[in-house]
C-alpha positions in Angstrom: 15.6 -34.1 2.5 14.8 -37.5 3.7 16.2 -40.7 2.3 12.8 -41.9 1.1 12.4 -38.6 -0.8 15.8 -38.6 -2.4 15.6 -42.3 -3.5 11.9 -42.0 -4.7 11.8 -42.2 -8.4 9.7 -39.3 -10.2 8.9 -41.1 -13.2 6.9 -44.2 -11.7 3.6 -42.2 -11.2 3.6 -43.1 -7.4 3.7 -40.4 -4.8 4.0 -36.7 -5.3 6.7 -34.3 -6.5 6.3 -31.2 -4.2 7.5 -27.8 -5.2 7.2 -24.7 -3.1 6.8 -21.4 -4.8 7.6 -18.2 -3.0 5.9 -15.5 -5.0 6.6 -11.9 -4.3 3.4 -11.0 -6.2 0.7 -13.2 -7.6 1.5 -15.8 -10.2 0.1 -14.6 -13.5 -1.4 -17.0 -16.0 1.7 -16.8 -18.2 4.0 -17.6 -15.2 1.7 -20.5 -14.2 1.9 -21.9 -17.5 5.6 -21.4 -17.6 6.2 -23.1 -14.1 3.7 -25.9 -14.9 5.7 -26.6 -18.1 8.9 -27.1 -16.1 7.6 -30.3 -14.5 5.2 -31.6 -17.4 7.7 -34.7 -18.0 7.3 -35.8 -14.2 5.1 -38.9 -13.9 4.5 -38.3 -10.2 1.6 -35.9 -9.1 3.2 -32.5 -9.0 1.9 -30.4 -6.1 2.7 -26.8 -6.0 2.7 -25.1 -2.5 2.3 -21.3 -3.1 3.5 -18.9 -0.5 2.5 -15.1 -0.8 4.1 -12.9 1.8 1.8 -10.2 3.7 2.7 -6.7 2.8 4.0 -5.3 6.1 1.6 -2.5 7.2 4.4 -0.6 8.9 6.4 -0.6 5.7 3.4 1.1 4.0 3.5 3.5 6.6 7.1 4.4 6.4 6.7 4.6 2.5 3.8 6.9 2.9 5.8 9.1 5.4 9.1 8.7 3.3 7.3 10.3 0.3 6.7 13.4 2.0 8.9 16.4 0.9 11.0 18.2 3.4 8.5 21.2 3.3 5.7 18.7 4.3 7.5 17.4 7.5 5.3 19.5 9.7 2.4 17.6 8.4 3.6 14.2 9.2 2.2 13.9 12.7 -1.3 14.5 11.2 -0.8 11.8 8.5 0.5 9.4 11.2 -2.6 10.2 13.5 -4.9 9.7 10.6 -3.6 6.2 9.7 -5.2 3.3 11.2 -2.6 0.6 11.3 -5.1 -2.1 12.1 -7.0 -1.2 8.9 -3.8 -1.1 6.9 -3.0 -4.7 8.2 -6.5 -5.7 7.2 -6.1 -4.3 3.8 -2.7 -6.1 3.4 -4.3 -9.4 4.6 -7.1 -9.0 2.1 -4.7 -8.0 -0.8 -2.5 -11.1 -0.2 -5.3 -13.5 0.3 -6.7 -12.2 -3.2 -3.3 -12.6 -4.7 -3.0 -16.1 -3.5 -6.5 -17.2 -4.7 -5.7 -15.7 -8.2 -2.3 -17.6 -8.2 -3.9 -20.9 -7.2 -6.6 -20.4 -9.9 -3.9 -19.5 -12.6 -2.0 -22.8 -11.6 -5.1 -24.9 -11.5 -6.0 -23.5 -15.0 -2.6 -24.5 -16.2 -3.3 -28.0 -15.1 -1.5 -28.0 -11.8 -2.5 -29.1 -8.2 -2.0 -26.1 -6.1 -2.5 -25.0 -2.6 -1.0 -22.2 -0.6 -0.9 -19.8 2.3 -0.2 -16.0 3.0 2.8 -15.5 5.0 3.2 -13.0 7.9 6.6 -14.2 8.8 10.1 -13.9 7.2 9.4 -15.2 3.6 12.7 -17.2 3.4 12.3 -18.6 6.8 8.7 -19.6 5.7 10.0 -21.1 2.6 12.4 -23.2 4.5 9.6 -24.5 6.9 7.2 -25.3 4.2 10.0 -27.0 2.1 10.8 -29.3 5.0 7.1 -29.9 6.1 6.1 -31.1 2.7 9.3 -32.8 1.9 9.7 -30.7 -1.2 12.0 -31.6 -4.1 12.6 -28.2 -5.1 11.7 -24.5 -4.5 11.0 -21.7 -7.0 11.4 -18.0 -6.0 9.3 -15.8 -8.3 10.0 -12.1 -8.1 10.4 -9.0 -10.0 14.0 -8.0 -10.7 15.9 -6.6 -7.6 19.2 -5.8 -9.0 20.8 -4.3 -5.9 19.9 -7.2 -3.6 20.6 -9.8 -6.1 24.1 -8.1 -6.6 24.9 -8.4 -2.9 23.2 -11.8 -2.7 20.8 -10.9 -0.1 17.8 -11.5 -2.2 15.2 -14.3 -1.5 16.7 -16.6 -4.0 20.4 -16.3 -2.6 19.2 -16.7 1.0 17.1 -19.7 0.1 19.9 -21.2 -1.7 22.1 -21.0 1.5 19.3 -22.2 3.7 17.6 -25.0 1.9 18.8 -28.6 0.9 17.0 -28.6 -2.3 17.5 -26.9 -5.8 16.2 -23.3 -5.9 15.2 -21.9 -9.2 14.7 -18.1 -9.5 12.2 -16.9 -12.0 11.7 -13.4 -13.0 7.9 -12.4 -13.2 6.7 -12.6 -16.8 4.1 -10.0 -16.3 4.9 -7.4 -13.5 1.8 -6.8 -11.5 0.5 -3.4 -10.4 2.2 -3.6 -7.0 5.5 -4.5 -8.2 8.5 -2.3 -7.9 11.8 -3.3 -9.5 14.3 -1.9 -7.0 
């Protein structure tokens, strides 16, 4: 955090108060309203920077193969041959871009200024980079519940708290989207 940022009052209506949101899935309208409400007393313009990670195509292949029963293992090579990894990546990119666009629209509908990007790198590393790049005052990690990783403090929020020099708030999705899993 720069000295200018740490000493800049947030109630003078001059400048911006940047918040980076790392969202596991799209930000719903209810979550956008909740997030925007957290900052409604700040006089400076609050700018949200939404980060949506790209679903890893190789993880989708592994998940598909992992769902095969032991009796179906002989069929696995045919499944692998039929899969087009490039097509999976394109589908993942398109899905992430759609989630980002819906997230930005939800935040803007709540009254926020919002921009964003799809990530194809480690989400917590990208959160750190964007936080530093925009000189953000805080970060929000919006996920579905991940009890095991949270217990062992290897979840995104715990990792971000160790990495960033700004407050990190963990919010649980209000509405779990269709792609969410609560592992």
